[in-house]
Every structure is written in structure tokens, then in C-alpha cells.
N, C-alpha and C positions, 0 to 999 in steps of 0.2 A: 321467172326463172324457177325451174322445178328440179328436184333431185333425180338422179338416175336410179332406176329401181328394177333392172332387168334380172330378177332372181327367178330361178325355176327349181322345182322338185326338191324342196329343202327338208333336211332332217333337223330336228330341234331337240334341245333339252334345256330345261330351266336350271340355271346354275349360278351360284355365287359362293365365293370362298369365305369361310368363316375361320377365325382363329380361336380355337377352344382353349384360350389361355386361362384355364380354370384355377390354377394356383398362382397367386400373385403376392408380392410383398408390398409394403406401404408405398403409396404414390408420392411423387415428388411435388414440390410446391406448385400450385396452379393446376394440378390434375385432380380428377375426381377420385372418390374412394375406390380401392381395389376390392375384389371379392375374394373369399377364402378358397383354399384348395379343396378339391373334392375327390382326389384320387390321382393315380399315376398314369392313367390312360391318355392324358392330355399333354404328356411330356416325354422326352426321350429318357428312358431309364438310365440312371447312373451318370447323368450329365448335368453340368452347371455352366452358366455363362457369367463371366465377371468382367467388370470395367474398372481397371486400376487408375489411380490418379496419374496425371501426366508426369509428375516429378517423382513418382515412386521408383526407387532404384531396382535394378535387376535382382539384387540380393533380397530386398524387401519383398518383392513379388514372389520370389522363390520360397521365402520363409512363410508367407501367407498361404500359399498353395499347400505347402507341407503341413502346416498347422491344421488346415482344413481337410487333410487326407485326400488331396487331389493331385492329378498330373495333367500337363498340357496336352490337348489333342491338336489344337490349331490356334494360331494367332491371326487376327485380322490384318490383312495387308494394307488397309486404308485407315482404320480407326485405331489410333494409338491407345494401347492398354486394353483393348477388347480381346478376350481370350475364351476359347471353348475348353472346358476342363472335364476330365473323367474322374469320378469318385472311386477311390481304391476299394477293393473287396472288403466287406464288413462295415463300411462307412455308409451312413444314410445321407441322401441328398439334402434333406432339411437341415441336418447338423452341419454339413459343409457350407450351405448357404449362410447359416447363422454365424459361423466362425468368420467367414469372409466378410460379412456385413459389419462385424465388430472390429475389423482391422482398419486402422486409420489410413492406410494406403489404398483402400478400396472405395470407389465411388458407389458401386452397386453390384449385387450378385443376385441371381435368380435361377430357378430350374430352367432347363432348355425346353420351353414350351413348343408343342407341335402345331402345325397349321393343317387343317383338313377341309375338304370341300363339303358343302351341303347342297344336294341336288335332288330335283324331282323331274321325272320324264314328261315330255310333251309330244303329242303326235305330229308327224310330218304333215304339212299342208301348204297350199298356195295362198298368197295374199299380197296386198301392196305393203311391202315390208318396211318402208321408211316412213310410216305414219307419224313417228315421233318427231320427225323434222318438218313434215308438211301433212297435216290432217285435214281432209276435206269431207270427213264423215264416211270414208270408205269402210267397207265391211272387213273386219279383222277377226279371224277365227270364229266366223259364223254370226257376228253381231256388228251392227252399224256403229261407227264411231261418232264422236261429237266434233263438228268442224272447229278447227283452231285449237283443239286440245293438244298442242304441240309446242315446239320451242321457237317457232317463227324463224326457221333457218333461211328460207328463200328471201325473206325480207332483209335479214341481216347480210346475206350474201351480196345484196345490191351495194353494200358498202365495203365489205371485207370478206375475203375467202381464205385467208391464211397467208403464211409466209414461210419460205424455206429457212428463215433465220430463227424461227420459233421451235423450241425443243420441248416435247412432251414425253416423259418417261412412262413406260408401261411395266410396272413391277408385277410379274404374273408368271404364267407357265412358259413364257417366251413368246416370240412372234415369228410367224412364217415369213421370213425375209425375202423369199422368192415368189410370194403371192403376186400375181399380175396387177392387183389393185393396191398393193402396198410397197412393192420393190423400189419405186422411185421416191418414196417418202421415208425411207429408212435412214436413221441417223448413223453417221460414221464419226469416229473420234478423230478430230483434226490432228491430235498429237501422236496418233498411231497410223496415219493414213498417208500414202504417197511414198515414192522412192523405195518401195519394197518393205516399208516399215510394218505392214500388216502381218508379215510372217517371218520377221528377222530374229525372233526369239529374244528381243530386248524390250525392256520397259521404257520406251522412248520418252513418254511424258512423265515418268517418275511418279506415277500415282499408285504404285504397288501391284499393278496387274500387267502381265506381259501380253502384248499383242491384243489388247482389248479394243480392237478397231471397230467392232460392231456392238459393243456392250460386254456383258459378263454373265456367266451362269454360276450363281453362288451355290447351287446344290452340287454340281459336279466339279466346281472350281476350275472351269476352263473358259475359253473365249468364244464358245458357240452357244449363244442364247436363243437358239431356234426352238420353236414349238415342236413337240414330239409326243408320241403315244405315251399315255399314263393310265395304266389299268388299275382300277379300284373295284373290287368285288365283281369282276367280270365286265365292268363298264369303262369305256375310254373317257377320261376326264381331260385329256389334252385338247388343245385348240381354244381354250378359254382366252388366253392372251391375244391370240390372233383375232378373235371376235371383238374383243375390247379395242384393239388397235384399229380395226376397220371403222368402228363408230367414231373414234377420235379423228382418224386421218386417212381413210381410203381416198385415193386420188380422185379429184373431181374433174368433170368435163373431159373424160378420156374414153367415153363410149364403152366402159366396162362396168359390169355388176352393180356396185353400190357407190355411194359417195359418203365420205366422212363429214363431220361438222367442219373440219378443216380440209380444203381441197389441196393445199400445200402446207406441209409441216415436216419436221424431223421427228420420227418416232424412235425413241431410244429403248431398246429391248434390255430389260434387267430381269433375268430369270431367277426366281427363288423357289417356285414349285417344281416338282412335288416334294423335294427334300427341304421343306420350309420349316424353320424353327425360329425362335426369337433371335437367335444368333445370326442366322442368314438374312432374316427380314431386316433387322437393324442395319446390317452391313449393306444390304441392297438399297434401302432408302437413303442411307448416307452416300453411297456411290452415286445414285441418281442426282442428288442435290449437288454433290461435289463436282460432278461431271458437266454441270451447266444446265440442267433441266429447269425450264421456267415453270413447268407444271409437272406433278407426279400423279399418275392414276394408280390408286391402291384399292382395287376391287376386292377387298376382303374385310372381315370384321371378326372380333373375338370377344369372349365373355370375361376375360381377365386382363388386368392391367400389366403391361410390360414396361418397366422403367427404361429399358434399353431402346425399345422402339420409340417411346416418347422422347428420349434424349436425341436420337438420330434425326427426328423431325425438327426438334427445337434448334438444332445446330445450323439449319438452313432457313432462316426467317424470310429470305427473299424468294423462296420457292413455295408455290401453293400446292398443298397436298389434298387431293380429293379422294374421299373414301366412301364405302357403302355402309348403309345402316344395318345390314344383315337381313337374313331371310327366315326369321323365326316367327313373324307375325306378332311380335311382342312390343310392349311399351319399353322403348330403349332408355327412358329415364329411370325406370325401375329395374330393368335388366340390362345393364350397360354393356355396350359393345365398343371395342377399341380397334383401330384408332379413332372411330367415330366420336367417342366421348372425351377424347383428350381436349382439355381446355387450353388450346393453343390458337393464336390469332391467324395462323397460316394453314388451318385445317377446315375443310368443308365436308359435311356429312350429308349423304343423299339417300332419300327414300325413292321407291319405285311407284310410278303411276301407270295406268292403262289408257286405252284409246278413247275412253269416255271421261277422262280426268278423275277416275276413281283411284283411291289408294289401293295398290295391289294387295291381295289378301295375304300374300307371303311376306310383305315388307314390314320391317320394324318401323317404328315411329317414335316421336317424343318431342314435345314442344320446348324442351330445354337442350337436348343434345342433337337432334336431327334438324338440319338447317332448312332444307327445301326438298321438293320432289322433282323428278324428271322421268320421262318415258323409260320404262324398263320391262314391259310385258310384250312378248312376241316381237322382239327387235331383230330385224334382218341385218346381217353384217358378213364380213369375210370369215371363211372357214379355212382351217389348215389344209393345205393341198394334199397332205398324206391321208387325210380322212375322206376328202371329196375331190379327187384329182380331176374329174371331168366337169364338176360344177361346184367350185370352191366357195360356196355361200351357204349360210344356214341361219336358222332362227333360234334365239335363246331368250330366256326370261330371267330376271333377278335384279337385285340392287346392283349386282356387278355390271349389268347392262345400262342401268340408269347413271352410274358413276361416270362412265366415259362421255356421256352427253354433257355433263357439267365440266369435266376436264377438257373436252374439246372446245366448249364455249370459252373457257378460260384461255385456251390457246388462241382463239380468234381475238380476244381482247388484248393479249400480249402482242399479236401481230399488228394491231392498230396502234397501240401505244407501248412500245418495248420498255420504256422507262417506268411503267406502272409498278408499284409495289404489290406484294402479295395481299396486303390489306386493302389496297385500292381495287384490286381485282375481286376480292371477296365481297367488298361493299357493293360493287357494281352488279355482281351476279345475284346477291341476295336482295338488293334494293330494286332489281328489275323484274322480280317474279310476277307472274299472273296470279292474282288471288284465286284460290280454288276452295270451294266449300268443303270438299272431302279432306283437305289438309289443314283446315282451320282447327287449331288446338292439337294438331298432330305433328306440326313442325314449327320451328322457330319463326319462320316467315309466314306460314299459312299459305304458301304459294308454290307454283311449279315454274321451273326454269323458262325464261323467255330471253333468248339470245339477242333479239332485236332491241328489246327494252334495256338489256344490260349494256349494249353499245350506246344507247341514248344516255344512260347514267354515266358511262365513262366519258362520253363526249362533253357532258355538262361540267365535269370537274377537271378536264385536261386542257391545258393551254394550247392554242393553235401554233403551228410552226409553218413559216413561209419560206418558199424557195423560188428563186428566179431561175428558170430553165433555159432561157435564151435572151439574147440582147447584145448590143455592141460592147466591146472592151478595147482597151488601148487607145490609139489615135485613129480617127476615121475622117473621111472627107465629106461625109453626108451630114446635112443639117436636119436630118430626121432620124428617128429611132423607133424600133418596135420591141417590146418586152413581153415575154410569156412567163407566167408564174403559176404556182400551185400552193395550196395550203392543206395540211393534214388534219385529220380528225374532224371532218365535217364543218368547215368554216361557213359562216352565214353570209360572208361577203368580204370585200377587200377595200383598202384605202391606199392611195398612191400619192406621192408628192415628188416634185423636182427641185433640187437645190435648196432643201430645207424650207420650202414654201409650205403653205397650208395643206393639210391632208384633205383628200376628197375621194368620194366613192369611185371605184374603177373596176374593170374586169379584164381578164386575159383573153386575147393579147391587147396591150395598151400602147397606143400610137402617140408619138411626139413629133412635132413638126415646127419649122421656123426657129430652130435653135440658134442661139448666138455663138460666135466663135469662142472657144475656150473649154475649160473643164466643166463637166456636169456630173451630178450624182442623182440617180433614180432610186427611190425607196418604195417598198410595198409591204403592207402588213395585213395578215389575215384577221378577220373578226369572228368572235364567237360570243355566246351569252356571257361567258366568264370574262370577256374583255378582249382587247386587241393583243396581238403578238407583241410581247415586250421587247423582242429583238428583231425589228424589221429586216427583211432582206434588202440588200443594196448593191448597186453596180455603178462604178465610176468609169467614165471614159472622156476622151477629149475630141472635140470637133475642130479640125484645122483643114480648111479647104486647100491649103498649099502643101500639106505634108505628104510625103511619099506613103503609099499604102503598105502597111506591114503585112508580110505573108502570114497565112494561117499555119498553125502547127497543131498536130493531132497526136494524142497519146491514148492507147488502150489501157485502162486501169484494172480491168477484171474480165475473166472469161475462162472457160475450160480448155484444157489441152487434150482431154480424152473423155468421151461420153459413152456409157454403156446403158442399155435399157432392155426391157423385155417387150416393149411395145413396138408397133410398126414404125413409129416416128419418135425421134429423140428431140429433147428440148435443150436449148442452150441460150444463155443470156450473156451479153457483153456490155461492160461499162466503159465509157470513154470521156475524155475531156480535151480541151485545146486552148491555145492562145490566139488572140486576135480573131475571135470567132463570132460570126453572125448566125451560122447554122451548120448542120452536118449532113453528109450524104453517106449511105452505106450500100454495100453489095456483098453477095455471097458467090464465090467461085466464078469470078469474071462475068457475073450477070450485070444487069443495068444498074447504074447508080440511082438511088432514090432517097428522098428526104427521110431523116430518122432522128430520133432523140435517144439519149442514154437513160436507162439501159435498153439495148436492142435485143428483143427476144426472137429467137429463131426456132422453127420446127423443120427438122431434117429427116429424110427417109433413113431408116436403120435396117441394115442387112447383116446376115450372119458373118459375112466376111467384112473385116474392118475397112471402112472407106475414109478417105482424107478430104478435108474441106478447108477453105480459107475464107475467113471473115475480114473485110476491109472497111475502113471508115476514113473519111477525109473531112476536115473542117473547111468552111468557106469564110473568107474575110469580109470586110464591110462592103466591098464592091462585088462580092460574089465570086471571087477568084478562089478556086479550090487549092488545098495543100498539094504541092507538087509531089510529095512523098507520103501517100496515105499510110496510116498505121494498119498493120495486118496481124492476124493471129491464125495460125494453122491448128486444126484439131481433128481428131479422128472419132468416128462413130461406129459402134458395133452393137448388133442385136444379139442378146444372149439366147441360147437355145433352151 
């Protein structure tokens, strides 16, 4: 299994966002020491960010602001007590911060630090652009690589390619949500989607943001977190978030451009650049965690400690935050960068490596603060279509490009075991690295990301889960039975038993014959190195040769009513169940009935004019009689222009 890599004529620029948080107040418990302020160029002049205690009254907050000589510019819609303040003429920011910090109703106050990019140009060239996922020693930028200096993505994809239930947030410049390799993997807010809720002007999910059905733009305070042009000194810095998103989750196996670490995933766009400050970044990270992101990609770093950004991350211990080490080529232990150096159990910091397993010359490092390396030099991924409408792919380099390799890998682990904690994900990723000489003494692990090994580590510590997918139920007239079953997370085998008898090795399908008349219970449990499934799957039924045959009943439990796509074919999946079932048959649009299992995945031609289709499924009872009234669901398909 190999990744798609049909990229052509690419323009590239090495880029990673840094947060020049040069002035910082004392760090909170568990965080490393902050660095002192060095000037006003790294903050918004005349602005302060404050977080009040939750129980501080309106009057107390007003008095604290007045005493500090400040007025409110903006209040956070999501984080209670977080406010952006403007210092009144004649007042110093440092004095306002000091007065607010002394107030008993204030959790923390700090200058409103700015976030800026750190970029170096790279020449356009052709190359096998996905070497970071699968390196066979191919030539990259004029030099041969080292075989297997990659994350072992194809090996991992034999077990897991991602899930539409996994959510990875991209906190960045936004994401091009119309990109043909990303459109079908874009997250939509379930609380703001459907029945016209996308544009009804109402905060339907009561999260403080109106119509945030595709995420939020915290710079412009609107519901369009799309990637767009961002000119800095004559250069366009837009497209960064789209490139990051493609590495995490460009759609796989669709015959287009590139593939992400996740073939299927939900990419949540949370836009904070270019108007990024500690106020908007804290709000953005909090929004991502509060909106259900399993993983947050934060491809930025900074030289100063922000108490508020630290707080926003700490409030979501179940979410894994993956961040870059920075692009200064410095020892990150001596010259700390944040969020990288936050001493939090749900943060991973990533250095960049090249196609010969070398530490990138621009990458920061540190055997105390930088956890691992990942491919980040000459990485091909999706480009914003406004920049490259005819060929929306490009090459970029930076720790910003290494970070989504790890965030994407975390997404794969979540898809395999959704119940995994952020700590378990972190342990699997760090424990599964390939040792690399160039990273020895330069990172905590001394290694480079290996997704396949991370899956191995996760499988070792996660219990198996067993499910029976077919077999008799209710009362049947047959003295035989056949059961099919599966186990999640790489079971090493199965054990079965009948009617509480002894367990014995078995495989699916498992056949039973010569059953006595009466009730029977079949049980099966998956086996792994950590032990057997503690809650075996079971199915009880009754054999009565004289009983009337119960008719089968069928119910569709899930499936779309409307599908839109930019691809020539649309995908749809339908879940179903039934009573008195031995098997199922499905068909589409009055086609032939054929055996199927739930979920049934369909691929349907998509045309600019909306077309209607009907999916039908019927259960078959123990003697093969189909449900006389099959369950049906009609849906429409439209290809977007």
C-alpha cells in the first residue's frame, strides 16, 4: 500500500509560525520560568488581556479595570472572565498589568502579545513529495534519502486509515474548505448544522458563537475560518493552515494529489492568524477543546510564556495538543519556546527532520522540552486554491510541517481506540519512536515518529473488544447455527464456548451442529497479549423444531438524507439492525439484492444536478425468508461546481 503522490510544478516556502511572546509574567505552577520583556514590538501597543475569577462580580470587575486605567474592548464569548482591555491615554501597559495582577478578583493579566511568522524561501522543484510517510531512498531536492527514514505510514495503514468520527483541530491561518483533497474531510458543528441552522443567525448550540457551523475566525470574529491571502513585507503568508491540514487529513484513496496521515478524519478549522495575539490564541485553543477536538495541531511557538495560553490548554486534559519546537536552530532548553515548553501532560513538542534522518538545520531542539522529531523538510501537501488554482499543491519546510505528522498520527490512534486518554496517546507516540542518532541528546526520546510502532504500543495496552456480527436470534427451527464475529485493536485470536462450557480456540465464522432442543447461549472473546476481553460478546437463541418461524424485521439506524461532494463520486454509509435475523441483503435503486453487513458503504455517481437514490435492506430469518417490508432510506446526491 503506497501513498498517492501526483504533485506537479510546486512552489514552496519554508514556514513555521513563532509566537514572539517576549514579555511575560511569572509562570503558573507546573510551568517553566518565563523570560523577561525586551520591548513593545512583540505586543499590541496599549492593550492588556485579563482573566477574572469566575465569581468576581460585575461591579468588582469594573472597579479593577478602572483602578488599572483600562476600558473593555472585547469580552470572550466562550471563556468566562477573559477580556481584552485598552489602556487609557497616559497609562503604561506595565502599570495596568501590575494593578490588575494585585486585584484579588483577577486570575491573571498580561500584555496582549502578538504572533508573527518566521519564514525562509525555498526554490520550486519536482520531487517525490511524500517521502516523510514512505521513504525508499528517493532523491529529494538533489540528494538521495535514507530508506525507511519515515513514519512507516503504509505499514500502519494496513491496520488503520482513520475515522470520520475523529476530530483534529487546525489552529492556524484557516483551511481552504473547498480544496478537492480536503472538502470531504472538513468538520461541521453538529449543533449548528441541518434544518437551516447554518445561517439562521442564532447561537443554536449556546457556545457563544453564532452560526459557527464550520468553525470560527477569531481574528475577524466571524464564522468563515477559510484560508486567505495574508501579505507580509510583500510576501503572501496565507495557505499555511491548508498545508498543515493536508498533512493531517488529505483524503486517501481518491485518485487526487496527496494523502494525509489520516485518509478519513474531521478537520476543524480554527482561524487565529494573521490577527493572532495571546487573547485570540487562548480563545482559539479553548474553542477547539470545548468543541470536541480529540487532537489540536498548533504549528507555532514563541519565546515568552503566556499564562492564558497555558490555562486554555490545561482546561482540556482529554485533548492532545501537538506543537512545534520553532525554527531558530536553537537549544530549546536554554531558549524556551511556548507552547512547546509548557510542562503539561497533554502537550507534545516536535522537531523537524529531513529525508536522511538528520535534524533540520533550522529546527530547535532540547532533550528536556522537545519530545521527538518528525519529517519536516520539503514536505508536499495541499495548497490554498486561491494561491494555486490549477495545481493546488506545494512544498513547505519547518517544524510547522513536522507538527501535523504527529498530530495526524495521534488522530490515527484515536480512530483505533476512541477511549484512549491524551496521556495514553502521548505515551504511545513517544514510546514508539525509531531511535535516530541525530536526535540523541537533542530530544526527550532521542527518536523520530513511527506511526506503525505507535499503533503497536497502543495495541499492547488497550483491551480487546469483541462483537458478534451475525448469528441466530429468537426462536429457530434449525439444530445448527453459524456465528461471525470480530475483535478490535489487533486481537491475536478468539475463544468460544456454548452454554457456559469450557473456552476453546475458534475463528470466524464458527459453526455449531447437532444442537439439542431448547435455549442456547454462544459466547466469544477476543485475545491479546494483555489478556482476554473481560466482557465477551454473547448471543442467546432457542431451538424449537415445532415452533412457527418468526418473520424477520429490519430497521435502518443511520445514513444520510443528502450528500454533496466535489468529487465525481459520492460516498454514503448506512447502518441497520433487525429482529429474528440470520443475515441481511441490500440493494440500491431497485438493483439486485445481495448479501451485506452493517454498515453498508456505497459509492454513487455525483452530478451537478441533484439526483435521488433509495437504499433498501431486508433481514432474512432463520430459514432464509426475507422481511416482506424492507427498510428503505431515500437520499440525494449533488456534485458541487
